[in-house]
TORKOL-4160 file (C-alpha; in steps of 0.2 Angstrom, whole numbers, padded with zeros to 4 digits, m for minus):
94
<pt num="1" X="m0076" Y="m0331" Z="0489"/>
<pt num="2" X="m0084" Y="m0314" Z="0491"/>
<pt num="3" X="m0085" Y="m0303" Z="0476"/>
<pt num="4" X="m0082" Y="m0285" Z="0475"/>
<pt num="5" X="m0091" Y="m0271" Z="0483"/>
<pt num="6" X="m0097" Y="m0257" Z="0473"/>
<pt num="7" X="m0107" Y="m0242" Z="0477"/>
<pt num="8" X="m0118" Y="m0233" Z="0465"/>
<pt num="9" X="m0115" Y="m0212" Z="0458"/>
<pt num="10" X="m0115" Y="m0205" Z="0443"/>
<pt num="11" X="m0101" Y="m0201" Z="0432"/>
<pt num="12" X="m0103" Y="m0182" Z="0433"/>
<pt num="13" X="m0101" Y="m0185" Z="0453"/>
<pt num="14" X="m0083" Y="m0195" Z="0449"/>
<pt num="15" X="m0076" Y="m0180" Z="0440"/>
<pt num="16" X="m0066" Y="m0167" Z="0447"/>
<pt num="17" X="m0063" Y="m0150" Z="0446"/>
<pt num="18" X="m0048" Y="m0152" Z="0437"/>
<pt num="19" X="m0050" Y="m0167" Z="0425"/>
<pt num="20" X="m0063" Y="m0172" Z="0412"/>
<pt num="21" X="m0056" Y="m0190" Z="0412"/>
<pt num="22" X="m0066" Y="m0203" Z="0416"/>
<pt num="23" X="m0062" Y="m0220" Z="0423"/>
<pt num="24" X="m0072" Y="m0236" Z="0415"/>
<pt num="25" X="m0070" Y="m0253" Z="0423"/>
<pt num="26" X="m0076" Y="m0266" Z="0408"/>
<pt num="27" X="m0078" Y="m0286" Z="0414"/>
<pt num="28" X="m0062" Y="m0280" Z="0426"/>
<pt num="29" X="m0052" Y="m0272" Z="0412"/>
<pt num="30" X="m0048" Y="m0253" Z="0413"/>
<pt num="31" X="m0051" Y="m0240" Z="0405"/>
<pt num="32" X="m0048" Y="m0219" Z="0404"/>
<pt num="33" X="m0058" Y="m0208" Z="0389"/>
<pt num="34" X="m0062" Y="m0190" Z="0393"/>
<pt num="35" X="m0083" Y="m0185" Z="0399"/>
<pt num="36" X="m0081" Y="m0177" Z="0382"/>
<pt num="37" X="m0080" Y="m0195" Z="0370"/>
<pt num="38" X="m0093" Y="m0202" Z="0381"/>
<pt num="39" X="m0106" Y="m0188" Z="0378"/>
<pt num="40" X="m0102" Y="m0188" Z="0358"/>
<pt num="41" X="m0107" Y="m0206" Z="0356"/>
<pt num="42" X="m0125" Y="m0204" Z="0362"/>
<pt num="43" X="m0135" Y="m0218" Z="0365"/>
<pt num="44" X="m0130" Y="m0229" Z="0380"/>
<pt num="45" X="m0112" Y="m0219" Z="0383"/>
<pt num="46" X="m0121" Y="m0202" Z="0381"/>
<pt num="47" X="m0133" Y="m0209" Z="0396"/>
<pt num="48" X="m0119" Y="m0218" Z="0406"/>
<pt num="49" X="m0111" Y="m0198" Z="0405"/>
<pt num="50" X="m0125" Y="m0190" Z="0409"/>
<pt num="51" X="m0127" Y="m0183" Z="0429"/>
<pt num="52" X="m0144" Y="m0195" Z="0431"/>
<pt num="53" X="m0139" Y="m0210" Z="0423"/>
<pt num="54" X="m0134" Y="m0220" Z="0442"/>
<pt num="55" X="m0120" Y="m0235" Z="0437"/>
<pt num="56" X="m0110" Y="m0245" Z="0448"/>
<pt num="57" X="m0093" Y="m0240" Z="0453"/>
<pt num="58" X="m0078" Y="m0252" Z="0459"/>
<pt num="59" X="m0069" Y="m0249" Z="0474"/>
<pt num="60" X="m0054" Y="m0238" Z="0463"/>
<pt num="61" X="m0068" Y="m0226" Z="0458"/>
<pt num="62" X="m0070" Y="m0233" Z="0440"/>
<pt num="63" X="m0089" Y="m0235" Z="0432"/>
<pt num="64" X="m0092" Y="m0253" Z="0430"/>
<pt num="65" X="m0099" Y="m0259" Z="0416"/>
<pt num="66" X="m0105" Y="m0278" Z="0417"/>
<pt num="67" X="m0097" Y="m0282" Z="0399"/>
<pt num="68" X="m0083" Y="m0294" Z="0391"/>
<pt num="69" X="m0068" Y="m0280" Z="0392"/>
<pt num="70" X="m0059" Y="m0290" Z="0377"/>
<pt num="71" X="m0063" Y="m0277" Z="0364"/>
<pt num="72" X="m0068" Y="m0262" Z="0373"/>
<pt num="73" X="m0052" Y="m0253" Z="0369"/>
<pt num="74" X="m0056" Y="m0255" Z="0349"/>
<pt num="75" X="m0072" Y="m0246" Z="0354"/>
<pt num="76" X="m0066" Y="m0233" Z="0361"/>
<pt num="77" X="m0056" Y="m0229" Z="0345"/>
<pt num="78" X="m0072" Y="m0229" Z="0336"/>
<pt num="79" X="m0080" Y="m0217" Z="0348"/>
<pt num="80" X="m0065" Y="m0206" Z="0349"/>
<pt num="81" X="m0063" Y="m0205" Z="0330"/>
<pt num="82" X="m0075" Y="m0210" Z="0322"/>
<pt num="83" X="m0065" Y="m0224" Z="0311"/>
<pt num="84" X="m0066" Y="m0244" Z="0313"/>
<pt num="85" X="m0047" Y="m0250" Z="0322"/>
<pt num="86" X="m0046" Y="m0264" Z="0309"/>
<pt num="87" X="m0041" Y="m0266" Z="0292"/>
<pt num="88" X="m0054" Y="m0270" Z="0280"/>
<pt num="89" X="m0042" Y="m0281" Z="0271"/>
<pt num="90" X="m0040" Y="m0292" Z="0287"/>
<pt num="91" X="m0050" Y="m0307" Z="0282"/>
<pt num="92" X="m0048" Y="m0315" Z="0300"/>
<pt num="93" X="m0055" Y="m0302" Z="0308"/>
<pt num="94" X="m0075" Y="m0305" Z="0300"/>
């Protein structure tokens, strides 16, 4: 069985004139966030959102990140709010 065909482009090339939404495919899980959230995050995510960083794009137009997407919603929440999305008293998380 063959895998999905991906193209390569930058996040800026995917933005439309009236939208700041960036679609992300993280290990097959789809997420949406704003371009600004990625820029403010710094590091890898800021580079990902830049015009010079070329990334695989899935057939639906989402930037593909080859990582397990299980906890990526928590990562996005942290990038948005700068707070850990866990209850510190929950010892099962540690």
